[in-house]
Structure formats: C-alpha cells, structure tokens
C-alpha positions as CSV (number, residue, x, y, z in Angstrom):
1,X,156.8,86.6,123.6
2,X,154.0,85.2,121.5
3,X,153.9,86.4,117.9
4,X,151.2,85.7,115.3
5,X,152.1,86.3,111.6
6,X,149.7,86.0,108.7
7,X,151.0,84.6,105.4
8,X,153.8,82.7,107.2
9,X,154.1,80.0,104.5
10,X,156.4,81.7,102.0
11,X,158.5,84.8,101.2
12,X,159.1,87.4,103.9
13,X,156.5,85.8,106.2
14,X,158.3,82.5,106.2
15,X,161.6,84.1,106.9
16,X,160.3,86.3,109.8
17,X,158.6,83.2,111.3
18,X,161.7,81.1,111.1
19,X,164.0,83.8,112.5
20,X,161.8,84.6,115.4
21,X,161.2,81.0,116.3
22,X,164.9,80.3,116.2
23,X,165.3,83.2,118.6
24,X,163.1,81.5,121.1
25,X,159.8,83.3,120.4
26,X,156.5,81.5,120.4
27,X,155.4,81.9,116.8
28,X,151.9,81.2,115.5
29,X,151.9,81.1,111.7
30,X,148.8,81.3,109.5
31,X,148.3,80.5,105.9
32,X,145.3,80.1,103.7
33,X,146.6,76.8,102.3
34,X,146.6,75.1,105.7
35,X,150.4,74.6,105.8
36,X,150.9,76.5,109.0
37,X,149.7,76.3,112.6
38,X,146.3,77.8,111.7
39,X,144.5,77.9,108.4
40,X,143.5,81.5,107.7
41,X,142.3,83.1,104.5
42,X,142.2,86.7,105.7
43,X,139.4,87.4,103.2
44,X,137.1,84.8,104.8
45,X,134.8,86.0,107.7
46,X,134.4,82.3,108.6
47,X,138.2,81.8,108.9
48,X,138.5,85.0,110.9
49,X,135.8,83.9,113.3
50,X,137.4,80.5,113.7
51,X,140.8,81.9,114.6
52,X,139.3,84.3,117.1
53,X,137.6,81.3,118.8
54,X,140.7,79.1,118.5
55,X,142.9,81.7,120.2
56,X,140.4,82.9,122.8
57,X,142.3,83.6,126.0
58,X,145.8,83.5,124.3
59,X,147.7,86.8,124.8
60,X,149.5,88.0,121.6
61,X,152.4,90.3,122.1
62,X,153.1,91.0,118.4
63,X,150.6,90.7,115.5
64,X,152.3,90.9,112.1
65,X,149.8,91.4,109.3
66,X,151.9,90.2,106.4
67,X,149.5,88.3,104.1
68,X,148.7,90.1,100.9
69,X,148.4,89.8,97.1
70,X,149.7,91.7,94.1
71,X,147.4,90.7,91.2
72,X,147.7,93.6,88.8
73,X,151.4,93.6,87.9
74,X,151.8,94.5,84.2
75,X,148.1,95.3,83.6
76,X,147.5,97.7,80.7
77,X,145.9,101.0,81.5
78,X,143.4,101.0,78.6
79,X,142.0,97.5,79.0
80,X,143.3,96.1,82.3
81,X,142.5,96.4,86.0
82,X,139.1,94.6,86.0
83,X,136.6,95.3,88.8
84,X,137.0,91.8,90.4
85,X,140.7,92.3,90.6
86,X,140.1,95.5,92.7
87,X,137.7,93.6,94.9
88,X,140.1,90.6,95.5
89,X,143.1,92.8,96.2
90,X,141.3,95.1,98.7
91,X,139.7,92.1,100.4
92,X,143.2,90.6,101.1
93,X,145.3,93.7,101.5
94,X,143.0,96.0,103.4
95,X,139.8,94.4,104.7
96,X,141.8,91.3,105.7
97,X,144.2,93.3,107.7
98,X,141.4,95.1,109.5
99,X,139.4,92.0,110.2
100,X,142.5,90.2,111.6
101,X,143.3,93.1,114.0
102,X,139.7,93.5,115.0
103,X,139.3,89.8,115.7
104,X,142.5,89.5,117.8
105,X,142.0,92.7,119.8
106,X,141.1,90.8,122.9
107,X,144.4,88.8,122.6
108,X,146.4,92.0,122.1
109,X,144.7,93.7,125.1
110,X,145.7,90.7,127.2
111,X,149.4,91.3,126.5
112,X,150.9,94.4,128.2
113,X,152.8,96.5,125.7
114,X,151.4,94.6,122.7
115,X,152.3,95.7,119.1
116,X,150.8,95.5,115.7
117,X,153.0,95.5,112.6
118,X,151.4,96.0,109.2
119,X,153.4,95.2,106.1
120,X,152.6,97.8,103.5
121,X,154.9,99.0,100.7
122,X,156.7,102.1,99.4
123,X,154.0,101.9,96.7
124,X,151.6,103.2,99.3
125,X,153.3,106.6,99.1
126,X,151.5,109.4,97.3
127,X,154.8,111.2,97.0
128,X,156.3,108.2,95.0
129,X,153.8,107.8,92.1
130,X,155.6,106.6,88.9
131,X,152.4,105.1,87.5
132,X,151.1,101.6,87.0
133,X,150.0,98.9,89.5
134,X,147.0,101.0,90.4
135,X,145.2,98.4,92.4
136,X,148.2,97.3,94.5
137,X,149.3,100.9,95.1
138,X,145.8,101.9,96.1
139,X,145.4,98.9,98.5
140,X,148.8,99.6,100.1
141,X,147.9,103.3,100.5
142,X,144.6,102.2,102.1
143,X,146.2,99.9,104.6
144,X,148.7,102.6,105.5
145,X,145.7,104.8,106.3
146,X,144.1,101.9,108.3
147,X,147.3,101.5,110.3
148,X,147.7,105.2,111.1
149,X,144.1,105.4,112.3
150,X,144.5,102.2,114.4
151,X,147.5,103.8,116.0
152,X,145.3,106.8,117.0
153,X,142.5,104.6,118.4
154,X,144.7,102.2,120.3
155,X,147.2,104.8,121.7
156,X,145.1,105.1,124.9
157,X,145.3,101.3,125.4
158,X,149.1,101.2,125.1
159,X,149.1,99.2,121.8
160,X,151.6,100.5,119.3
161,X,151.1,100.2,115.6
162,X,153.8,100.4,112.9
163,X,153.5,100.3,109.1
164,X,156.5,99.1,107.1
165,X,158.0,98.9,103.6
166,X,159.8,95.6,103.5
167,X,162.1,96.6,100.7
168,X,162.1,95.3,97.1
169,X,162.5,91.6,98.0
170,X,163.5,88.6,95.9
171,X,160.2,86.7,96.3
172,X,157.5,85.5,94.0
173,X,156.0,88.9,94.3
174,X,159.2,90.9,94.0
175,X,160.9,88.9,91.3
176,X,164.5,87.6,91.0
177,X,165.9,91.0,90.1
178,X,164.8,92.6,93.4
179,X,167.3,94.4,95.6
180,X,167.4,92.3,98.8
181,X,166.9,88.7,99.9
182,X,163.9,87.6,102.1
183,X,166.4,87.0,105.0
184,X,167.8,90.6,104.8
185,X,164.2,92.0,104.7
186,X,163.1,89.8,107.6
187,X,166.1,90.7,109.8
188,X,165.6,94.4,109.2
189,X,161.8,94.2,109.9
190,X,162.4,92.2,113.1
191,X,164.6,95.1,114.3
192,X,161.9,97.6,113.4
193,X,159.3,95.6,115.4
194,X,161.6,95.5,118.4
195,X,162.1,99.3,118.2
196,X,158.4,100.1,117.9
197,X,157.0,101.8,120.9
198,X,154.3,104.3,121.9
199,X,156.7,107.0,121.0
200,X,156.8,105.8,117.4
201,X,153.3,104.5,117.0
202,X,151.8,105.3,113.6
203,X,155.2,105.3,112.0
204,X,155.7,104.4,108.3
205,X,159.3,103.1,108.0
206,X,161.5,101.1,105.7
207,X,162.9,97.7,106.6
208,X,166.3,99.3,107.3
209,X,165.0,102.0,109.7
210,X,164.4,105.0,107.5
211,X,161.2,107.1,107.8
212,X,159.3,106.7,104.6
213,X,157.4,109.7,103.0
214,X,153.6,109.3,103.0
C-alpha cells in the first residue's frame, strides 16, 4: 500500500509515518521545510503543482491530510485575532487540504479502494463550543465540512473519506500537559484508517474509535 502524508516531519505526522513504514507500507512524507521525501507547503499553488507532476502516474492508496497550523492560541478577544492570522490559518488548514486532495485525485483514482483521511479536531464541533481559539476552531469546522462534501462527491468513485479528531496530543501544538502521546494517537488513527470503508465514508471519529458529535 502506498501512503502519502502531509506534515510528516514532526508530531502526529512523524509518528504515523514511522509506524506505517515499519509495518511495510510505502510511505511518501511531505513537509514544507524540505526534510521529507517531497517538499510541500500546502498553501503554495506552485508546490501543489510540483507534487502533482512529480507523482504523476503513481497510485496512492491512502492520502492523509495532516499538515496544519494553530496560530491563535491565547489570543485576546478584544484585541487579538488579526485578519492575516485568519488568512494564514485557513490557507493551511482548509484550502491546503482541498488543493492537496484536488491535485492528487488522479493518483487516488488509480488505486482501487483508495481512501482520504483528514485530520481535523474536536474543536471543529459546534456542539463543543467553550470559547476562544476562534480561528483554529473555525478552520477545523470548515475542513470537517470539506471532508463531508468530498465524501459525497467521491462516493460514486469508491473513494472513502474520513475526518478524525487525533486526541489532545503531547506535541508542540498540544503542549506537554496533553492527554496522550503522539505514538498513542498515531496507533489509534492508523486503526481508524484501516477501518474506513464506503460504509463509513463521511465519518467524524475520534482517534480511539468513537463517533464525534458535529
């Protein structure tokens, strides 16, 4: 199986990449800093065009859209959340995911039973709204919506799409007081990817297999 994972240079992405490679999967990792197999800044149309060309004719069985940013942690409501922060976050967390899927559709179509996994967050849920982190929450809600609609459009082609909350993970983004390690999150997510099928396409699930409220 050939797997492509964006943001494979650190955190959850690095753990997923390492675990799947050690299990014998052919893993293609991307990172914007050039430290992985392919340099890809998901916000760059030029990088997106380059990866499409580089991988032309390569079937991809599983595309994991993991790259993302969380720029507005701790921003004050009255004076924070500047417009450029909204633009940067949505470019990475929403537009970047869509452009990656769009560019690699020929590769997914070339692999029977291909799957797309989108890493969102419990912060996407409108039922779980404790306030704060407006930009990140909005971006993750938007990419949840993108994933759900991709699932509808790709159902007829047999490409399943799953959207996942990876847990509160001990990474640079999650902080040291988070609940689980990157390894725990990665192991759980890999199980979710394996279980994803046309029967569950469009799902929003947690890393440990629970259905997450929208």
